[in-house]
N, C-alpha and C positions, 0 to 999 in steps of 0.2 A: 273602786280605788279609794284607799283610806286617806282621810284628811289628817295631816300631821298634828300631833298633840300640841305643838307650839302655836300653830295657827288657831286651834280651838281655844287655847288659853287666852290668846290675844282677843279673840272674839268675845269671850265672856268678861273681859275687862272693859269692853266698849259699852256705850249707853244702850245700844240695841241688845247686846248680849245680856246685860243686866235685866232688861225687860223679859227676855226669853227665860232666863233663870228663875225669875219671880213667878212667871205663869206656870212653868213646868213644876216648880216646887209646890205650888198650890195643888196641882193635880196629884202629885205623889202623896202629899199629906192627906188628901181625901181618900185615896185608894188604900194607903197603908197608914192608918192613924195610930197604930200601936205595934211596935216591934220589940217591946220590952223583953230582955233576956234572950233574944234570938241572935243568930249569926247572920250578918248581912254582908253580901259581896256585890261588887259592881264590875261589869265587864265593858270595856270601851273607854270613853272619856266621861266618867261619872263624878269627877271631883266636885263640880258645882253642887251636887245633890247628896253626896254621902254624908256631908256634915249634918244633915237633918237628923241622923240617927245617933250622933255622938251623945253620950250620957244616958242612952236608953238601950241600945243594942248591947249584947254581951261582947261582940267582937265585930269589927268592920274591916273588910279587905277590899283593895282596889286592884283589879287585874287589867292590865293594859296590853293589848295585842302588839306584837313585835312590828308589824307593818305601820302601825300608828306612832310608835315610840312611847316613851314613858316619862313621867314627871313625878317628883317626890310629892307625897301628900300624907298627912296635912302639914301645913306650913308651921315651922318652928316646933314641931313635935316629932315623936318617933315615927319613922317612915312606915306606912302601911301599904305601899304600892309595890307590885311585882310585875316585871315584864314577862309575858307568857307567849307561848306559841298560840296561834289563832284557835286551834282545835285540840290543844293538849294543855290542860291546866294542872298545876301542881297541888291539887286538892284531893282529899280522899272522897270516896263515894259517900253520898248522903251526909256531907259535912256542912251544908249551908241551908238556912231556913228561908231566907229571902234573897233573890238574885235580881239585880237591876241591870238591864242592858240599855245603854244610851250612847249615841254616836258610834254604833257598832254594826247592827244587823244590815243597815242600808248600804254600808261600805263593802261588805264582804261578798265574795262569790262562793263561799262555803257555808251558806246559811244552815243547811240541814245538819252538817257536822257540828256547827256551833251549838245548835239546839240539842243535839245528842249529848254534848258535853254539859250543857245546862241541866238536862234531865239526870245525868249521872251524878252530879255533885249536889243536887237538891235532895233534901230529906223527903221521906214519903209523904209528908204533909206540907212540903215546901211550896213556895209560890214565886213565880217569875213575873217580872214587870218589864215589858218591852216598850221603849219609847222611840218612835220613828217619825220622819216627816210624812205628812198626809199627802198622798198623790193628788188629791182634788184641790189642794190649797195653792195660793200664790207663792207661799214660801218654798214649795218644791219646784217652782218654775224659774227661779232666779238664783244665780250663783254668787250673789252678794253676801250670802251667809253660808255657813257649813251645812245648813238644812237643804240647800239646793244641789248637793252632790250625792252621788250614789243612786240607789234604787228606792224611791218612796213607795209607800203602801197605802192602799185604802184599808179601812177597818175590815172589810169583807176578805180582802186578800190576806191580811195578817191573821185573821181567824183561821183560814184554811191552812196556812203555814204552821201555826201552832198546833192545830188538831192533828196534822200529819206527823208531828213530832211527839205524839202521845202526851199532849197537854190538854187540859180542859179549859178553853177560853172562857173568861168571865165577862163582865160588862166593861166595854172600853170607855175612855173619857177623852174628849177632844178639848184642846185649849189653843191659845195663841190666835185669836181672831183679828188682831190688829194687822195691817198690811206690813210687809217687810221693808219699811222705809226708815230712814234715820232723821226725818224732819222733826222739829220740836213739836209740831202739831200732832203727829202720830204718837210720839212718846207721851205727850200730855194727856191725850184722850184714850190711852191704851186700856184703861179700866172700863171705859164706856164701851169700847169694842168688845171687850171680854164679857160684859154684862148682857149686851143686846145681840151680839153675833149669833149665839145659838138660837135665838128666836127666829132669825131669817133662814138659817141653814146650819143645823147642829154639826153636820159632817164636813164643814168647810174650815174648821180650825187647822192651824198650821201643823199641829202635832197630834198624833194618836198615841195615847198611853194605854196599853192593853195588858191587863193582868191575866194570868193563867195559873191553874194549879197543876202540879205534877199528877199525871194519871198513872197509877201503879198497875192496875189491871185493865188492859185494853179489852173492849168488848169485841167479840167475834161476830161479824155480820151474819144474820140468819140466811141460810142457803135457800134459794127459791126451789120450787118443786121441779124436778128434772123429769120431763116427759120422754119416755123411751119409745123408739119406733115400734109400731105394731108388727108382730111376727105371726105369720099364719102357721098353725101347728095342726096338720091334718091328723085325724083320728081314724082308726080302723073300725068299720061298722061291725 
């Protein structure tokens, strides 16, 4: 079930939402340090993160699925948001260099078709970045934030999903090790959680950020040796 865009907007205006935005932003900056001259698009609710690419990317687009609803973005500027069908986007083939999925894959029951659309619109050297709640984390176990809704993924599960969709998964990054609480203590020591959390268990971060490259030529698995049944062929002496 999709979480409404208005609810997502209100979450990011809260103190906890600001914390989430800051930690995920740092992960995106690490994975995509340079998008100069590239076309960047986001699918889902990506508004808190697309601003990272302003002034660097050649063009930025925000695609918001109809079940989620849409909001204009950026504020006080020319609108770059389009309301689209979940699995049919008004983009030409190979027209996007970088594609960000956030607050999207975990809410949909058409994951494979969405990834097929991602593959279609990405250029041959294009890269996908999927951000989803981590199934192992406390964030996925509580519905006090939007990260507690839908289907969370472990890094291994997401690897398999991306590989089946003809993407080459790269190295994932985990973030958001602070507990999903709104107490002043949690917010105050969020940087400490982020610094030392990976030392205890790297894969317990609240969010998995998984980059993947479009795989243009899928490898055909090598066929194993086929053993044929023995056949007796009598010969005439």
